[in-house]
C-alpha positions in Angstrom: -64.3 -90.6 55.7 -64.7 -86.4 55.3 -68.5 -85.7 55.8 -69.7 -82.3 54.3 -73.7 -80.4 54.5 -75.3 -78.8 52.3 -77.8 -76.2 53.1 -80.8 -75.3 51.5 -81.0 -78.1 49.0 -83.5 -79.6 47.2 -86.8 -81.1 48.2 -85.6 -84.7 46.9 -82.0 -84.5 48.5 -83.1 -83.7 51.6 -86.1 -86.4 51.9 -83.5 -88.8 50.9 -80.4 -87.4 53.4 -82.2 -86.7 56.2 -85.5 -89.0 58.5 -86.9 -85.2 60.1 -89.7 -84.4 58.1 -89.3 -81.0 56.5 -85.0 -81.4 57.1 -83.7 -79.1 54.7 -79.9 -79.8 54.6 -78.1 -82.7 52.3 -75.3 -84.6 53.8 -72.5 -86.5 51.5 -69.7 -87.9 51.3 -66.7 -85.5 49.9 -64.6 -88.7 49.0 -67.7 -90.4 47.0 -67.3 -91.5 43.5 -63.5 -91.0 44.2 -61.3 -93.5 41.4 -63.9 -94.0 39.2 -65.0 -93.1 35.0 -68.1 -91.6 34.0 -69.0 -91.8 30.3 -72.5 -89.8 29.2 -73.2 -90.7 25.5 -76.3 -88.4 23.5 -76.1 -89.3 20.2 -79.3 -86.5 20.0 -81.6 -88.8 18.3 -85.5 -87.2 18.6 -88.2 -89.2 17.0 -91.1 -87.8 14.8 -93.2 -89.2 13.5 -94.4 -88.1 9.7 -97.7 -88.1 8.3 -98.1 -87.5 4.1 
């Protein structure tokens, strides 16, 4: 497992990656998600209520 650290990340990533309050680096596995497929479905459907 190859580890990497990204510094100066968003506060949300900092808070889930470290138990130290105020720490601002995000640790992650470089091989995470390897071999996985993802699909994004965007219908571009917008609901507008019309009054007439």
